[in-house]
ROBA-96524 format. One line per field, with one value per residue (C-alpha): x, y, z. Coordinates in pm, 1 decimal, padded with zeros to 6 digits. Layout:
N
px c(X / ...)
py c(Y / ...)
pz c(Z / ...)
//
This chain:
114
px c(12823.7 / 12522.6 / 12648.7 / 12660.8 / 12943.8 / 13243.4 / 13162.8 / 13378.6 / 13219.3 / 13288.9 / 13139.8 / 12826.8 / 12783.4 / 12826.3 / 12564.7 / 12320.8 / 12389.4 / 12322.5 / 11998.4 / 11895.1 / 11957.2 / 11752.3 / 11466.8 / 11484.9 / 11459.4 / 11165.3 / 10987.4 / 11057.7 / 10943.6 / 10617.8 / 10520.0 / 10682.4 / 10544.1 / 10199.9 / 10216.8 / 10330.6 / 10063.3 / 09791.9 / 09887.4 / 09893.7 / 09552.9 / 09405.3 / 09541.5 / 09420.2 / 09073.1 / 09060.2 / 09202.6 / 09050.8 / 08683.4 / 08786.0 / 08936.3 / 08604.5 / 08628.5 / 08344.1 / 08417.5 / 08376.8 / 08613.2 / 08862.9 / 08848.9 / 08896.8 / 09183.7 / 09349.9 / 09324.3 / 09481.1 / 09764.5 / 09815.5 / 09919.2 / 10189.5 / 10306.9 / 10328.8 / 10531.9 / 10769.9 / 10817.8 / 10867.7 / 11134.6 / 11305.1 / 11324.2 / 11555.9 / 11762.8 / 11833.9 / 12174.2 / 12063.9 / 11803.3 / 11745.5 / 11673.3 / 11421.7 / 11235.7 / 11241.7 / 11111.8 / 10846.4 / 10713.6 / 10773.0 / 10633.9 / 10328.4 / 10265.5 / 10307.5 / 10067.5 / 09809.6 / 09830.5 / 09798.5 / 09494.8 / 09331.5 / 09394.0 / 09257.8 / 08944.6 / 08898.2 / 08930.1 / 08692.1 / 08431.5 / 08459.8 / 08419.3 / 08119.9 / 07951.0 / 07970.7)
py c(09911.8 / 09837.5 / 10002.6 / 10365.7 / 10571.1 / 10587.7 / 10269.4 / 09963.3 / 09619.8 / 09552.5 / 09886.1 / 09819.9 / 09478.7 / 09633.2 / 09894.1 / 09623.9 / 09425.1 / 09729.7 / 09793.5 / 09431.8 / 09469.1 / 09787.3 / 09626.0 / 09324.9 / 09551.7 / 09737.4 / 09410.3 / 09274.2 / 09598.2 / 09619.5 / 09255.8 / 09091.5 / 09351.4 / 09302.2 / 08923.8 / 08962.8 / 09222.1 / 09012.2 / 08710.1 / 08915.3 / 09069.1 / 08726.1 / 08593.1 / 08891.7 / 08874.1 / 08502.8 / 08537.1 / 08855.5 / 08747.4 / 08430.5 / 08655.6 / 08834.9 / 09126.1 / 09174.8 / 09083.3 / 09444.1 / 09572.7 / 09301.5 / 09413.4 / 09777.8 / 09709.7 / 09477.5 / 09740.5 / 10007.1 / 09778.8 / 09669.0 / 10019.6 / 10026.4 / 09672.3 / 09738.4 / 10053.6 / 09879.3 / 09579.3 / 09804.8 / 10010.9 / 09698.9 / 09554.6 / 09841.2 / 09846.3 / 09472.7 / 09355.0 / 09036.8 / 09049.5 / 08674.9 / 08707.8 / 08981.3 / 08753.7 / 08458.5 / 08664.1 / 08857.4 / 08590.0 / 08297.8 / 08484.5 / 08591.7 / 08235.7 / 08101.1 / 08361.0 / 08284.2 / 07908.3 / 07968.2 / 08190.2 / 07921.8 / 07654.8 / 07880.0 / 07953.0 / 07580.2 / 07502.2 / 07782.8 / 07675.0 / 07309.8 / 07395.8 / 07617.7 / 07327.0 / 07480.9)
pz c(07065.9 / 07280.1 / 07600.2 / 07700.6 / 07551.8 / 07779.1 / 07973.4 / 07947.9 / 07924.5 / 08294.8 / 08401.2 / 08196.1 / 08361.7 / 08707.9 / 08620.3 / 08504.6 / 08821.1 / 09037.9 / 08849.3 / 08909.7 / 09282.1 / 09294.7 / 09100.6 / 09332.9 / 09636.9 / 09486.1 / 09404.2 / 09751.3 / 09910.9 / 09719.2 / 09661.8 / 09962.6 / 10202.0 / 10049.6 / 10100.4 / 10461.8 / 10535.1 / 10370.2 / 10580.1 / 10900.1 / 10828.4 / 10754.6 / 11082.7 / 11284.2 / 11133.7 / 11217.9 / 11569.2 / 11709.1 / 11698.3 / 11883.0 / 12150.3 / 12200.6 / 11956.5 / 11711.0 / 11349.6 / 11231.2 / 11499.8 / 11408.3 / 11043.8 / 11136.3 / 11374.7 / 11123.6 / 10852.2 / 11071.1 / 11178.6 / 10817.3 / 10716.0 / 10982.0 / 10907.7 / 10532.9 / 10590.5 / 10830.8 / 10599.2 / 10295.7 / 10470.6 / 10607.4 / 10255.2 / 10162.1 / 10480.4 / 10517.0 / 10400.6 / 10222.8 / 09948.0 / 09971.6 / 10344.3 / 10266.9 / 10024.2 / 10266.4 / 10558.3 / 10367.1 / 10131.2 / 10366.8 / 10665.0 / 10468.0 / 10352.6 / 10706.3 / 10844.1 / 10574.6 / 10639.8 / 11014.0 / 10955.0 / 10739.5 / 11002.7 / 11276.8 / 11075.0 / 11014.7 / 11387.1 / 11485.5 / 11230.3 / 11333.8 / 11701.8 / 11621.7 / 11444.4 / 11097.2)
//
């Protein structure tokens, strides 16, 4: 038998399913939070100099806020009820933020004549 001793076939499948959910949460917490944080940092670094902050200060502020955002997103990935919602919010939100940052950088460079 391939399963653990004392476990029925149904119990073994439930255990594998639970392990898959935990691994999915860990992946969403680590990777999804990274994608969201990366997108937010890209957007902040693109937006803050346009608002009058120096580029170096924008980088520093973005880095400090990134730590808090990553922690919040990581913890939320484990407390949310739906794993699919976690992936949509973290990965989709990160992608949307990154696209917005790219568009903002394009507009700023075009208006600056570059």
